[in-house]
N, CA, C and O atoms as a Tripos MOL2 file, in Angstrom:
@<TRIPOS>MOLECULE
protein
  212   211    53     0     0
PROTEIN
NO_CHARGES

@<TRIPOS>ATOM
      1 N          -8.5560    4.3250  -50.3070 N.3       1 MET1
      2 CA         -9.2000    3.7590  -49.1500 C.3       1 MET1
      3 C         -10.4250    4.5960  -48.8040 C.2       1 MET1
      4 O         -10.4210    5.8190  -48.9470 O.2       1 MET1
      5 N         -11.4490    3.9320  -48.3550 N.am      2 SER2
      6 CA        -12.6620    4.6600  -48.0130 C.3       2 SER2
      7 C         -12.5570    5.2550  -46.6120 C.2       2 SER2
      8 O         -11.6930    4.8740  -45.8210 O.2       2 SER2
      9 N         -13.4440    6.1860  -46.3260 N.am      3 ARG3
     10 CA        -13.4100    6.8570  -45.0250 C.3       3 ARG3
     11 C         -13.7310    5.9080  -43.8790 C.2       3 ARG3
     12 O         -13.2000    6.0560  -42.7790 O.2       3 ARG3
     13 N         -14.5950    4.9400  -44.1340 N.am      4 VAL4
     14 CA        -14.9590    3.9850  -43.0810 C.3       4 VAL4
     15 C         -13.7470    3.1390  -42.7090 C.2       4 VAL4
     16 O         -13.4950    2.9040  -41.5270 O.2       4 VAL4
     17 N         -13.0030    2.6850  -43.6980 N.am      5 THR5
     18 CA        -11.8110    1.8910  -43.4380 C.3       5 THR5
     19 C         -10.7870    2.6990  -42.6540 C.2       5 THR5
     20 O         -10.1730    2.1840  -41.7200 O.2       5 THR5
     21 N         -10.6010    3.9570  -43.0260 N.am      6 GLU6
     22 CA         -9.6540    4.8060  -42.3150 C.3       6 GLU6
     23 C         -10.0860    5.0250  -40.8770 C.2       6 GLU6
     24 O          -9.2470    5.0420  -39.9760 O.2       6 GLU6
     25 N         -11.3910    5.1930  -40.6450 N.am      7 MET7
     26 CA        -11.8810    5.3900  -39.2910 C.3       7 MET7
     27 C         -11.6880    4.1320  -38.4540 C.2       7 MET7
     28 O         -11.2710    4.2170  -37.2990 O.2       7 MET7
     29 N         -11.9860    2.9700  -39.0220 N.am      8 VAL8
     30 CA        -11.8270    1.7110  -38.2930 C.3       8 VAL8
     31 C         -10.3590    1.4890  -37.9450 C.2       8 VAL8
     32 O         -10.0510    1.0850  -36.8240 O.2       8 VAL8
     33 N          -9.4490    1.7440  -38.8790 N.am      9 LEU9
     34 CA         -8.0290    1.5830  -38.6020 C.3       9 LEU9
     35 C          -7.5550    2.5750  -37.5460 C.2       9 LEU9
     36 O          -6.7010    2.2400  -36.7250 O.2       9 LEU9
     37 N          -8.0900    3.7750  -37.5560 N.am     10 GLY10
     38 CA         -7.7390    4.7610  -36.5360 C.3      10 GLY10
     39 C          -8.2090    4.3560  -35.1630 C.2      10 GLY10
     40 O          -7.4870    4.5350  -34.1820 O.2      10 GLY10
     41 N          -9.4100    3.8130  -35.0750 N.am     11 VAL11
     42 CA         -9.9360    3.3480  -33.7820 C.3      11 VAL11
     43 C          -9.1160    2.1680  -33.2750 C.2      11 VAL11
     44 O          -8.7840    2.1050  -32.0910 O.2      11 VAL11
     45 N          -8.7900    1.2410  -34.1560 N.am     12 ILE12
     46 CA         -7.9710    0.0910  -33.7500 C.3      12 ILE12
     47 C          -6.6000    0.5630  -33.2790 C.2      12 ILE12
     48 O          -6.0960    0.0680  -32.2700 O.2      12 ILE12
     49 N          -5.9940    1.4980  -33.9800 N.am     13 GLY13
     50 CA         -4.7010    2.0240  -33.5640 C.3      13 GLY13
     51 C          -4.7710    2.7400  -32.2270 C.2      13 GLY13
     52 O          -3.8540    2.6250  -31.4140 O.2      13 GLY13
     53 N          -5.8470    3.4740  -31.9910 N.am     14 GLY14
     54 CA         -6.0190    4.1510  -30.7120 C.3      14 GLY14
     55 C          -6.1640    3.1710  -29.5640 C.2      14 GLY14
     56 O          -5.5940    3.3770  -28.4920 O.2      14 GLY14
     57 N          -6.9240    2.1070  -29.7820 N.am     15 LEU15
     58 CA         -7.0860    1.0930  -28.7400 C.3      15 LEU15
     59 C          -5.7740    0.3780  -28.4350 C.2      15 LEU15
     60 O          -5.4720    0.0890  -27.2770 O.2      15 LEU15
     61 N          -5.0040    0.0960  -29.4710 N.am     16 ILE16
     62 CA         -3.7010   -0.5310  -29.2590 C.3      16 ILE16
     63 C          -2.7720    0.4270  -28.5130 C.2      16 ILE16
     64 O          -1.9790   -0.0080  -27.6780 O.2      16 ILE16
     65 N          -2.8610    1.7220  -28.8040 N.am     17 GLY17
     66 CA         -2.0580    2.7100  -28.0890 C.3      17 GLY17
     67 C          -2.4080    2.7730  -26.6150 C.2      17 GLY17
     68 O          -1.5140    2.8180  -25.7690 O.2      17 GLY17
     69 N          -3.7110    2.7770  -26.2890 N.am     18 PHE18
     70 CA         -4.1260    2.7650  -24.8870 C.3      18 PHE18
     71 C          -3.6690    1.4810  -24.1980 C.2      18 PHE18
     72 O          -3.2190    1.5140  -23.0530 O.2      18 PHE18
     73 N          -3.7840    0.3650  -24.8880 N.am     19 GLY19
     74 CA         -3.3290   -0.9020  -24.3130 C.3      19 GLY19
     75 C          -1.8370   -0.8990  -24.0330 C.2      19 GLY19
     76 O          -1.3980   -1.3940  -22.9950 O.2      19 GLY19
     77 N          -1.0590   -0.3480  -24.9460 N.am     20 GLY20
     78 CA          0.3850   -0.2530  -24.7320 C.3      20 GLY20
     79 C           0.7370    0.6610  -23.5790 C.2      20 GLY20
     80 O           1.6790    0.3930  -22.8320 O.2      20 GLY20
     81 N          -0.0150    1.7390  -23.4300 N.am     21 ALA21
     82 CA          0.2300    2.6640  -22.3210 C.3      21 ALA21
     83 C          -0.0880    1.9990  -20.9890 C.2      21 ALA21
     84 O           0.6780    2.1380  -20.0360 O.2      21 ALA21
     85 N          -1.1980    1.2810  -20.9060 N.am     22 PHE22
     86 CA         -1.5290    0.5800  -19.6680 C.3      22 PHE22
     87 C          -0.4970   -0.5070  -19.3640 C.2      22 PHE22
     88 O          -0.1480   -0.7230  -18.2040 O.2      22 PHE22
     89 N          -0.0120   -1.1850  -20.3920 N.am     23 PHE23
     90 CA          1.0210   -2.2050  -20.1870 C.3      23 PHE23
     91 C           2.3070   -1.5720  -19.6630 C.2      23 PHE23
     92 O           2.9600   -2.1370  -18.7860 O.2      23 PHE23
     93 N           2.6770   -0.4050  -20.1910 N.am     24 ALA24
     94 CA          3.8790    0.2820  -19.7090 C.3      24 ALA24
     95 C           3.7020    0.7250  -18.2630 C.2      24 ALA24
     96 O           4.6440    0.6300  -17.4760 O.2      24 ALA24
     97 N           2.5150    1.2090  -17.8950 N.am     25 LEU25
     98 CA          2.2610    1.5690  -16.5020 C.3      25 LEU25
     99 C           2.3290    0.3400  -15.6020 C.2      25 LEU25
    100 O           2.8580    0.4140  -14.4930 O.2      25 LEU25
    101 N           1.8080   -0.7690  -16.0590 N.am     26 PHE26
    102 CA          1.8390   -2.0040  -15.2800 C.3      26 PHE26
    103 C           3.2660   -2.4830  -15.0770 C.2      26 PHE26
    104 O           3.6340   -2.8790  -13.9710 O.2      26 PHE26
    105 N           4.0770   -2.4510  -16.1320 N.am     27 MET27
    106 CA          5.4670   -2.8740  -16.0130 C.3      27 MET27
    107 C           6.2500   -1.9390  -15.0930 C.2      27 MET27
    108 O           7.1100   -2.3960  -14.3400 O.2      27 MET27
    109 N           5.9680   -0.6530  -15.1420 N.am     28 GLY28
    110 CA          6.6180    0.2910  -14.2480 C.3      28 GLY28
    111 C           6.2490    0.0490  -12.7990 C.2      28 GLY28
    112 O           7.0950    0.1730  -11.9120 O.2      28 GLY28
    113 N           4.9970   -0.2950  -12.5490 N.am     29 SER29
    114 CA          4.5650   -0.6100  -11.1820 C.3      29 SER29
    115 C           5.2440   -1.8740  -10.6800 C.2      29 SER29
    116 O           5.6670   -1.9350   -9.5260 O.2      29 SER29
    117 N           5.3520   -2.8790  -11.5350 N.am     30 LEU30
    118 CA          6.0510   -4.0980  -11.1390 C.3      30 LEU30
    119 C           7.5220   -3.8230  -10.8580 C.2      30 LEU30
    120 O           8.0800   -4.3600   -9.9010 O.2      30 LEU30
    121 N           8.1500   -3.0000  -11.6770 N.am     31 ASP31
    122 CA          9.5560   -2.6750  -11.4910 C.3      31 ASP31
    123 C           9.7750   -1.9430  -10.1660 C.2      31 ASP31
    124 O          10.7450   -2.2110   -9.4570 O.2      31 ASP31
    125 N           8.8750   -1.0260   -9.8390 N.am     32 GLU32
    126 CA          9.0060   -0.3260   -8.5600 C.3      32 GLU32
    127 C           8.7250   -1.2420   -7.3810 C.2      32 GLU32
    128 O           9.2770   -1.0310   -6.3010 O.2      32 GLU32
    129 N           7.8810   -2.2560   -7.5560 N.am     33 ALA33
    130 CA          7.5810   -3.1720   -6.4640 C.3      33 ALA33
    131 C           8.7600   -4.1030   -6.1780 C.2      33 ALA33
    132 O           9.0100   -4.4410   -5.0220 O.2      33 ALA33
    133 N           9.4770   -4.5150   -7.2050 N.am     34 PHE34
    134 CA         10.5690   -5.4680   -7.0180 C.3      34 PHE34
    135 C          11.9190   -4.8090   -6.7640 C.2      34 PHE34
    136 O          12.7910   -5.4240   -6.1490 O.2      34 PHE34
    137 N          12.1120   -3.5820   -7.2200 N.am     35 ASN35
    138 CA         13.3780   -2.8790   -7.0440 C.3      35 ASN35
    139 C          13.1700   -1.6660   -6.1480 C.2      35 ASN35
    140 O          12.1740   -0.9510   -6.2600 O.2      35 ASN35
    141 N          14.1210   -1.4540   -5.2670 N.am     36 GLU36
    142 CA         14.0120   -0.3180   -4.3660 C.3      36 GLU36
    143 C          14.4100    0.9890   -5.0440 C.2      36 GLU36
    144 O          14.0010    2.0640   -4.6040 O.2      36 GLU36
    145 N          15.1910    0.9090   -6.0950 N.am     37 THR37
    146 CA         15.6570    2.1270   -6.7600 C.3      37 THR37
    147 C          14.5480    2.7290   -7.6120 C.2      37 THR37
    148 O          13.6270    2.0390   -8.0490 O.2      37 THR37
    149 N          14.6620    4.0160   -7.8310 N.am     38 ALA38
    150 CA         13.6630    4.7100   -8.6550 C.3      38 ALA38
    151 C          13.8150    4.2790  -10.1140 C.2      38 ALA38
    152 O          14.9260    4.0740  -10.6050 O.2      38 ALA38
    153 N          12.6970    4.1490  -10.7810 N.am     39 SER39
    154 CA         12.6930    3.7040  -12.1650 C.3      39 SER39
    155 C          11.9920    4.7370  -13.0290 C.2      39 SER39
    156 O          11.0920    5.4420  -12.5710 O.2      39 SER39
    157 N          12.4070    4.8170  -14.2630 N.am     40 SER40
    158 CA         11.7670    5.7500  -15.1890 C.3      40 SER40
    159 C          10.6360    5.0940  -15.9720 C.2      40 SER40
    160 O           9.9940    5.7530  -16.7910 O.2      40 SER40
    161 N          10.3810    3.8060  -15.7360 N.am     41 LEU41
    162 CA          9.3360    3.1150  -16.4960 C.3      41 LEU41
    163 C           7.9520    3.6740  -16.2030 C.2      41 LEU41
    164 O           7.1220    3.7800  -17.1060 O.2      41 LEU41
    165 N           7.6980    4.0290  -14.9600 N.am     42 THR42
    166 CA          6.3790    4.5640  -14.6230 C.3      42 THR42
    167 C           6.1710    5.9150  -15.2980 C.2      42 THR42
    168 O           5.0890    6.1850  -15.8200 O.2      42 THR42
    169 N           7.1840    6.7540  -15.2920 N.am     43 GLY43
    170 CA          7.0760    8.0450  -15.9670 C.3      43 GLY43
    171 C           6.8950    7.8950  -17.4660 C.2      43 GLY43
    172 O           6.1370    8.6410  -18.0860 O.2      43 GLY43
    173 N           7.5920    6.9310  -18.0450 N.am     44 LEU44
    174 CA          7.4320    6.6820  -19.4790 C.3      44 LEU44
    175 C           6.0430    6.1450  -19.7940 C.2      44 LEU44
    176 O           5.4560    6.5040  -20.8150 O.2      44 LEU44
    177 N           5.5120    5.2830  -18.9240 N.am     45 GLY45
    178 CA          4.1550    4.7690  -19.1230 C.3      45 GLY45
    179 C           3.1150    5.8550  -19.0020 C.2      45 GLY45
    180 O           2.1460    5.8850  -19.7610 O.2      45 GLY45
    181 N           3.3150    6.7650  -18.0340 N.am     46 ALA46
    182 CA          2.3690    7.8730  -17.8660 C.3      46 ALA46
    183 C           2.4200    8.8020  -19.0660 C.2      46 ALA46
    184 O           1.3810    9.2810  -19.5200 O.2      46 ALA46
    185 N           3.6140    9.0650  -19.5870 N.am     47 SER47
    186 CA          3.6920    9.9330  -20.7620 C.3      47 SER47
    187 C           3.1250    9.2380  -21.9920 C.2      47 SER47
    188 O           2.5420    9.8960  -22.8530 O.2      47 SER47
    189 N           3.2820    7.9260  -22.0910 N.am     48 ALA48
    190 CA          2.6720    7.1840  -23.2170 C.3      48 ALA48
    191 C           1.1630    7.2640  -23.1470 C.2      48 ALA48
    192 O           0.4970    7.4340  -24.1680 O.2      48 ALA48
    193 N           0.6150    7.1430  -21.9350 N.am     49 PHE49
    194 CA         -0.8350    7.2510  -21.7740 C.3      49 PHE49
    195 C          -1.3100    8.6500  -22.1170 C.2      49 PHE49
    196 O          -2.3520    8.8120  -22.7530 O.2      49 PHE49
    197 N          -0.5600    9.6630  -21.7040 N.am     50 LEU50
    198 CA         -0.9250   11.0460  -21.9850 C.3      50 LEU50
    199 C          -0.9070   11.3370  -23.4790 C.2      50 LEU50
    200 O          -1.8240   11.9780  -23.9940 O.2      50 LEU50
    201 N           0.1150   10.8790  -24.1740 N.am     51 PHE51
    202 CA          0.2310   11.1720  -25.5980 C.3      51 PHE51
    203 C          -0.6470   10.3050  -26.4730 C.2      51 PHE51
    204 O          -0.8790   10.6410  -27.6340 O.2      51 PHE51
    205 N          -1.1480    9.1790  -25.9360 N.am     52 SER52
    206 CA         -2.0270    8.3500  -26.7530 C.3      52 SER52
    207 C          -3.4680    8.8510  -26.7270 C.2      52 SER52
    208 O          -4.2880    8.4190  -27.5370 O.2      52 SER52
    209 N          -3.7770    9.7420  -25.8210 N.am     53 ALA53
    210 CA         -5.1400   10.2680  -25.7210 C.3      53 ALA53
    211 C          -5.4170   11.3080  -26.7870 C.2      53 ALA53
    212 O          -6.5200   11.8530  -26.8460 O.2      53 ALA53
@<TRIPOS>BOND
     1     1     2 1
     2     2     3 1
     3     3     4 2
     4     3     5 am
     5     5     6 1
     6     6     7 1
     7     7     8 2
     8     7     9 am
     9     9    10 1
    10    10    11 1
    11    11    12 2
    12    11    13 am
    13    13    14 1
    14    14    15 1
    15    15    16 2
    16    15    17 am
    17    17    18 1
    18    18    19 1
    19    19    20 2
    20    19    21 am
    21    21    22 1
    22    22    23 1
    23    23    24 2
    24    23    25 am
    25    25    26 1
    26    26    27 1
    27    27    28 2
    28    27    29 am
    29    29    30 1
    30    30    31 1
    31    31    32 2
    32    31    33 am
    33    33    34 1
    34    34    35 1
    35    35    36 2
    36    35    37 am
    37    37    38 1
    38    38    39 1
    39    39    40 2
    40    39    41 am
    41    41    42 1
    42    42    43 1
    43    43    44 2
    44    43    45 am
    45    45    46 1
    46    46    47 1
    47    47    48 2
    48    47    49 am
    49    49    50 1
    50    50    51 1
    51    51    52 2
    52    51    53 am
    53    53    54 1
    54    54    55 1
    55    55    56 2
    56    55    57 am
    57    57    58 1
    58    58    59 1
    59    59    60 2
    60    59    61 am
    61    61    62 1
    62    62    63 1
    63    63    64 2
    64    63    65 am
    65    65    66 1
    66    66    67 1
    67    67    68 2
    68    67    69 am
    69    69    70 1
    70    70    71 1
    71    71    72 2
    72    71    73 am
    73    73    74 1
    74    74    75 1
    75    75    76 2
    76    75    77 am
    77    77    78 1
    78    78    79 1
    79    79    80 2
    80    79    81 am
    81    81    82 1
    82    82    83 1
    83    83    84 2
    84    83    85 am
    85    85    86 1
    86    86    87 1
    87    87    88 2
    88    87    89 am
    89    89    90 1
    90    90    91 1
    91    91    92 2
    92    91    93 am
    93    93    94 1
    94    94    95 1
    95    95    96 2
    96    95    97 am
    97    97    98 1
    98    98    99 1
    99    99   100 2
   100    99   101 am
   101   101   102 1
   102   102   103 1
   103   103   104 2
   104   103   105 am
   105   105   106 1
   106   106   107 1
   107   107   108 2
   108   107   109 am
   109   109   110 1
   110   110   111 1
   111   111   112 2
   112   111   113 am
   113   113   114 1
   114   114   115 1
   115   115   116 2
   116   115   117 am
   117   117   118 1
   118   118   119 1
   119   119   120 2
   120   119   121 am
   121   121   122 1
   122   122   123 1
   123   123   124 2
   124   123   125 am
   125   125   126 1
   126   126   127 1
   127   127   128 2
   128   127   129 am
   129   129   130 1
   130   130   131 1
   131   131   132 2
   132   131   133 am
   133   133   134 1
   134   134   135 1
   135   135   136 2
   136   135   137 am
   137   137   138 1
   138   138   139 1
   139   139   140 2
   140   139   141 am
   141   141   142 1
   142   142   143 1
   143   143   144 2
   144   143   145 am
   145   145   146 1
   146   146   147 1
   147   147   148 2
   148   147   149 am
   149   149   150 1
   150   150   151 1
   151   151   152 2
   152   151   153 am
   153   153   154 1
   154   154   155 1
   155   155   156 2
   156   155   157 am
   157   157   158 1
   158   158   159 1
   159   159   160 2
   160   159   161 am
   161   161   162 1
   162   162   163 1
   163   163   164 2
   164   163   165 am
   165   165   166 1
   166   166   167 1
   167   167   168 2
   168   167   169 am
   169   169   170 1
   170   170   171 1
   171   171   172 2
   172   171   173 am
   173   173   174 1
   174   174   175 1
   175   175   176 2
   176   175   177 am
   177   177   178 1
   178   178   179 1
   179   179   180 2
   180   179   181 am
   181   181   182 1
   182   182   183 1
   183   183   184 2
   184   183   185 am
   185   185   186 1
   186   186   187 1
   187   187   188 2
   188   187   189 am
   189   189   190 1
   190   190   191 1
   191   191   192 2
   192   191   193 am
   193   193   194 1
   194   194   195 1
   195   195   196 2
   196   195   197 am
   197   197   198 1
   198   198   199 1
   199   199   200 2
   200   199   201 am
   201   201   202 1
   202   202   203 1
   203   203   204 2
   204   203   205 am
   205   205   206 1
   206   206   207 1
   207   207   208 2
   208   207   209 am
   209   209   210 1
   210   210   211 1
   211   211   212 2
@<TRIPOS>SUBSTRUCTURE
     1 MET1         2 RESIDUE 1 A MET
     2 SER2         6 RESIDUE 1 A SER
     3 ARG3        10 RESIDUE 1 A ARG
     4 VAL4        14 RESIDUE 1 A VAL
     5 THR5        18 RESIDUE 1 A THR
     6 GLU6        22 RESIDUE 1 A GLU
     7 MET7        26 RESIDUE 1 A MET
     8 VAL8        30 RESIDUE 1 A VAL
     9 LEU9        34 RESIDUE 1 A LEU
    10 GLY10       38 RESIDUE 1 A GLY
    11 VAL11       42 RESIDUE 1 A VAL
    12 ILE12       46 RESIDUE 1 A ILE
    13 GLY13       50 RESIDUE 1 A GLY
    14 GLY14       54 RESIDUE 1 A GLY
    15 LEU15       58 RESIDUE 1 A LEU
    16 ILE16       62 RESIDUE 1 A ILE
    17 GLY17       66 RESIDUE 1 A GLY
    18 PHE18       70 RESIDUE 1 A PHE
    19 GLY19       74 RESIDUE 1 A GLY
    20 GLY20       78 RESIDUE 1 A GLY
    21 ALA21       82 RESIDUE 1 A ALA
    22 PHE22       86 RESIDUE 1 A PHE
    23 PHE23       90 RESIDUE 1 A PHE
    24 ALA24       94 RESIDUE 1 A ALA
    25 LEU25       98 RESIDUE 1 A LEU
    26 PHE26      102 RESIDUE 1 A PHE
    27 MET27      106 RESIDUE 1 A MET
    28 GLY28      110 RESIDUE 1 A GLY
    29 SER29      114 RESIDUE 1 A SER
    30 LEU30      118 RESIDUE 1 A LEU
    31 ASP31      122 RESIDUE 1 A ASP
    32 GLU32      126 RESIDUE 1 A GLU
    33 ALA33      130 RESIDUE 1 A ALA
    34 PHE34      134 RESIDUE 1 A PHE
    35 ASN35      138 RESIDUE 1 A ASN
    36 GLU36      142 RESIDUE 1 A GLU
    37 THR37      146 RESIDUE 1 A THR
    38 ALA38      150 RESIDUE 1 A ALA
    39 SER39      154 RESIDUE 1 A SER
    40 SER40      158 RESIDUE 1 A SER
    41 LEU41      162 RESIDUE 1 A LEU
    42 THR42      166 RESIDUE 1 A THR
    43 GLY43      170 RESIDUE 1 A GLY
    44 LEU44      174 RESIDUE 1 A LEU
    45 GLY45      178 RESIDUE 1 A GLY
    46 ALA46      182 RESIDUE 1 A ALA
    47 SER47      186 RESIDUE 1 A SER
    48 ALA48      190 RESIDUE 1 A ALA
    49 PHE49      194 RESIDUE 1 A PHE
    50 LEU50      198 RESIDUE 1 A LEU
    51 PHE51      202 RESIDUE 1 A PHE
    52 SER52      206 RESIDUE 1 A SER
    53 ALA53      210 RESIDUE 1 A ALA
């Protein structure tokens, strides 16, 4: 594989990772809005965002 292809695939993977992290944060916010109990989804979304950077 050429270097350009590897770079493009890496950028696409990074964007998908950021999108997944934002989706996890969004789902955690919805879960906290509908349920009164504490949820770990927001913490998991924040850690996904942190590790995808």
